N, C-alpha and C positions, 0 to 999 in steps of 0.2 A: 433190403428193407426200404419200402417206399415212403416218401414223405419229406419233411424239411429236416436237415441236419444242422443243428446250431453249432457254430464254430466260435466259441467264446473268445478265442485269442483275437480274432478279427471282428468280433461282434457282428457277424453276418450269418446269413442262412443260405443253404443250397437247396434248390427245389428238385424233386424227383430224382434224388440220388440214393445210392446204396453203399453199404460197406461190406467187405469180406473179412472174416475172422478165421484164424487158424491157430490152434493151440492157445487160445485165450488172447491172442495178439491181433490187432488190426493190421491187415496186410494190404488192403486196397480201399480206396474211397473214390468213387467215380459215378457218372450217370447210371441210373438203374439198368438200362438196356446193355450197357457195356459190361457191368458186373455180371449180369445173367449170361452174357455171351462168353466172358472169360472163365466163369466157374459154372458150367452147365450142369455138372453132376452134384454140386454142393447142396445140402439141405438149406432151405431159406425160409424166412418168416416174412410174410407180406403184411405190411401195416399201412393201409390207406388212411388218409386224414389224420396222420400222426406227426408229431415233432420228435425226432430222435436227437438226443443231446447227451453230453457227459453226465454221469451220475453226480449227485450233490455230495459235498464233503463237509461234514459236521465237525469243525475243528476244535470244539470244546464241549464235552458232555460228562455227566456223571450218570452213566446209562442205567445202572441198577436202581437209581432213585426213582425210576418209574413206579416202584412199589410204594413210594411215599407221596405220590401225586395227590395234591389237593388236601393233604392233612394239616397244613399250616400255611394258609394263605393270608395276605393282607397285613404282613408284618415287615418292618424294616430289617435290613440284612442281619445285623448283629443280634437283635432280639430273635429273629427267625432261626439263626444258627444256634445260639446259646441256650435258648429256652424251649425250643421245639425240635429242631432237626438233630442236633448232637445228642440230646437225651433219648430220642427215638432210636437213633443208630446204636447207642450204647446198649439198649435193651434188645434189639432185634438183629443186628448185623451178624452175618455168618457167611460161610462159603456158599451154602445153599441159597440164601437170600440174594447174594450177588449173582449167582448162576441164573436163577429164575428171573430176577429183575432185568438182567442183561438180555436174556432171550426175549422178554416182553419188549424191551427197548429196540432191539434189532428188528423185530417184526414191525414195529411202528415205523422205524426209519425206512425199511425196505418198501413198505406200502406207500410211503410218501416221497420216494425217489432218492434216498440217500444210499450211496454205495460204499462210503468210507467214513469212519468216525474216529475221533481222538477222545480217549476216556481217561479220567482221573478219579480213581476211587479205591476203597479198601478191597482186599482180595482180588488184586489184578490178575492173579493166576486163574481165577474163575472166569473173569471177563475174557481173557485171552483164549481160554479153552473153548468157550461158547462161540466166540467170533470165528475161530479157526474151524470148528465143527460145522458151522453154518455157512462157511465160505464167504465171510464178510471181511472186507479190508479194514484194518484198524491200526492206530498208534495207541499202545497201551502205556500210559504214564504211571509208573509205580510210585505210590505216595511216599513222601518223606515228611515226618513230623518229629517233634521232640517229645510229644505226649503219647501215652499208651492208647492202643485201640484193640479191637478184637483180632486184628491181623498181626500187630507187632507191639512189643512192650516199650521199646525205646528206639532212639535214632539208629543205633548200631544194628538192631534187628531189621528195621526198615531197609537199610542199605543191603544187608546180607540177603534178604529175601528178594529184593528188587534186582540185585545183580544176578542172582540165580535164575530169575525169570528172564532176564535179558539173555543169558547164556542159552536157555532152553529154546528161545525163539529166534536166535541169531540168524538162522538160515531159512526161516519161514517165508514163503512167497507172499503172504498176506499180512502178517503181523510184524510191526516194528515196535520196539519198546523205547521209552524215554524216561528220564528222571522227572518226577512230579512233585517237587517241593510245594507244599500247599500254599504258603504265602509268607511274605517277610515277617509277619507277626507271629507265625507258628514255627519258624525254622531259624536256627541260630546261625551266627556268622561262620562258626567252624563247620557246620553241615553244608552251608553254601560253598565254602572253599573246597570242601571235599568233593561236592558235586561237580564243580568246575574242573577239578583235576581228573576225576573219573570219566566225565563226559568226553573230554579230549582223548583220554586213553582208550576208551571203547567205542568212540565215535557215536555218541548218543545226543539227542536233543534234550533241552530243558524246558519244561512246560510249567508255568507258574502263574497263580493269581497275583495281579499287581495293580496298585492304584485303583482298587475296586470302589472305594468310598472315600469321602472327605475325612471321615473319622480315622481311617487307616493312615492317611497321609499326615494328619495332625498328630496322631499318636507317635508316629515314627520321628517326626521333628522334635517332639517333646522328649523322646527317649534317646535318640541318636544324634539329634541336632541337624539331620538332613532328611530328605524325602526317601521313601522306599526305593524309588528308581535310582536315586543318587547313591544310596547305600549298596544296592546290588552292583552298580557300576564300579564302585570302589573295591568290591569283592571279586571283580572279574566275572560276574555271573551274567552279564549282558554281552551277547555276541550274536552272530548269524545263527547259532544253535538255539537261541532263546525264543520261546513263544510266550509272549506276555498277554495274559487273558484279562479282559475288561478295560483297563486303562481309561476310566471315566474322569480322572482328575489329572489334567495335563496342562502345564504351562510351557512357555517358549523354551526354557532351559531343559525341561523333560523331553520335549520333542527333539531338541538338538542331540541329547544323549542317545535317543533311539536312532537317529540318522548316523551318528558317529560310530555306534556299535554294530549296526546292521540287524538289530533285534526285530522280530516280527510281532504283529498285533493280532489278537483274535477278538473280534467285536461280537458282543452278545447283547444286542439292543433290547430284545423283548424282556429278558430276565432283568437287565439293569433298570429298565423303566418300571417293571412290575414291583421291584424292590426299592424303587426311588433312590437308586445308588448313584445316579448321574448318567452322563452320556459321553461316549467315546467319539471324538471328532474324526470319524473314519474317512469322510470325504477329503478333509484337509490333509490327513496323513497320506492318503493315496496320492494326492496332488504333489506332495513333497517327496514321493518315492519310497515310502514305507510299505513293506509287504503287509497286506491285511486280509485275513480270512474271516469266516463267520462261524459262530457257534450258537447252538440253542441254549447251552447250559443244561442243567438237569431238569427233569420233569417235576421235581419238587419245588423249583422256583419259577420255571417257565410254564409248566403244566403240559407242554407239548414238545415233541421232538421233530416237529414238522419244519424242516429248514426252508421250504418255500415260504412259509409264513414269516420266518425270521428275515429272509432276504427282502421280502416286501416291507416289513417293518423298518429295516435298515434304510431303504430308499426313502420311505415316507418321513421318517424322523430326521434324516439328513436335510431334507427340504424344509421341514419345520424349523429345525435348529438354525439354519442359515438364512431363513426367510427368502429362499431362492429355489424356484421350481426346477432349476436345471441341476441342482446339487445331487450328486450320486445318482446318475441316470440309470436306466434299466440295464444297459450293457455292463456298467461298472458293478452294479449289484449282483448280476448273474455271474460275472467273472469272480467276484469274491467268494461265491458259493461253490465254484468249480475249480478252475485253474488257480485262482488266488489261494484257496485253501490248500491245494496241492503244493504250491510254492512255500507256504508257511510251514507245512509238515515236511518239506524237503523231499517230496515224492513226485514232483512235476515231470520228472523224466519218464514216469511209468503211467501216470493217470492225470485226470483233470481236464482233458480235452480229447476230442475225436481226431486223432492224429495217427498216421501210419507209423507203426513201431511201438505204440503205446498199448497198454492193456485195454481190453474191451470192457470197460466199466461204463455202462450206458443205461439210459432209461428212455422209455417211449411214453409220450403224452398224447392221449386221445383227444383230438379237438372236435370230435363229432358230438357236441352237446351244446345246449343253449348258452351255458356260461362261458364257453370257449369260442363262440362264433360272433361275428365274422373275424377272421384272422388278417387284420391289416398289417400287423407286425408280430412275428412269432416271438421275438424277444420281449416286447411289451406284454404279450399275452402270458408268457411264463412268469413274469415278475409281478404283474398287477392283478391277475385273476386268481381263481382257486385251482391252480395247476396241480397241487398235490393230490386233489381228489380225482384228477384225470390221469394219474400214473397207471398205465396198463401193463407194462413190462419192465423188468429190471434184470440186467446182466452184470455179473462181476467176474472179471477175467474170462469173459465169454460164456460163463455158465448162467443159465436162466435161474433167477431167484424169485421173480414174480411173473406169472403168466396169466394174461386176461384178468388182472387184478386179484389173483389168488396166490398166496404164498406156496412155494414149491417144496421147501425143505422143513417147514414148520407146521406141526399139528396145531392149528389155531384153537380148536375147542379145548384140547388138553392144556394149552398155554393159558387160556382164559380161566379155566378151572383152577389152575395153580395160582393165578393172580388173585382170584377170589379167596382162596385158602389163606394167602398171605394177608389179605385185607382183614379177614376174621382173626387171624393170629395176632396181628399188630393191634387190633382193637382190644383183644383180651389182655395183652400186655399193658396197654395204655390204661386199662381200667383196674389193674391190680396194684 
């Protein structure tokens, strides 16, 4: 494969290089002529004027909520949830809804360069089944709530169904499962304590919304006398297994807890800004050694699953927040969306960078367009331009998923017809 290969570990590029892939694994990385000489009989893809780079990792998403995209915009978080999203979900959510919404989300992510996503939503069995069928790498976080939903009636049923899902996918090469307690304000102390015990027992991660809004923090202090992060720390729920999503409200003590426990952060800048929830100090956390990945959040709050747009927003907002143009530079932003995300999800040994021995999860960016030229810096071009619209090819574990900007395993017209059907169905339910 001809072109520049972005190596985000070193924040550098290699010109006129190629890679060799066997059984989904990267087995060689060298100058193009050397690869062609070493593997003369291998099938190869020639990509002139392209940047070949690791696939993006969307570390937090509610993928099936693509079917709720645009139905409740311009509201603050709790009003958005309690008066719009939760009622809509109560009326419409089902296995079929999640199956079709997940397929729509995966199609969108593939076309914009994402090769792995972490999902937290109802009917995680539907999400996992679609991801595996389409050959998409994913961490499926099965939800834990105290309240009833269409998927489970109480905490015990959430645990039973989630653990059964974990058993089903224990040996999947593409799907990992994790506990997904929704948030401290929807999950009891006893449930968190049980999650901690079971996560250790079955070697699972814990993925949780945390410190998303000032209201959440104030409510916890009023009810428990301590912040949500301090409460989870007391319950033993913060550790290197923990993936804390949002974290827009942090003080010095909170940051110390993160550093002491080894918990990771997933930064969702676009969704947080749109909901006016606050801002995660991602650049400061990175500087202090906290692992930070990037997430789009769901399309109902962000409206797009385009992680290139999210990493650009992360870089720009960090500069604005710090009043410092050097804050969260292009290399750091790109790393958060690739290897950083893999580290947060605990899969950096298999993906997140173009490295010999890792899975061939890669994307190709076509620079042969006015918006992508001239290429003074490949890394800056990827972060600050419309790189998502230039994704031409996508591979996951060496298997082609997007070829010449066309989905390989998804019937796009049928998918769009299903999405329109769901739009009409939701509208009918809303009007009854």
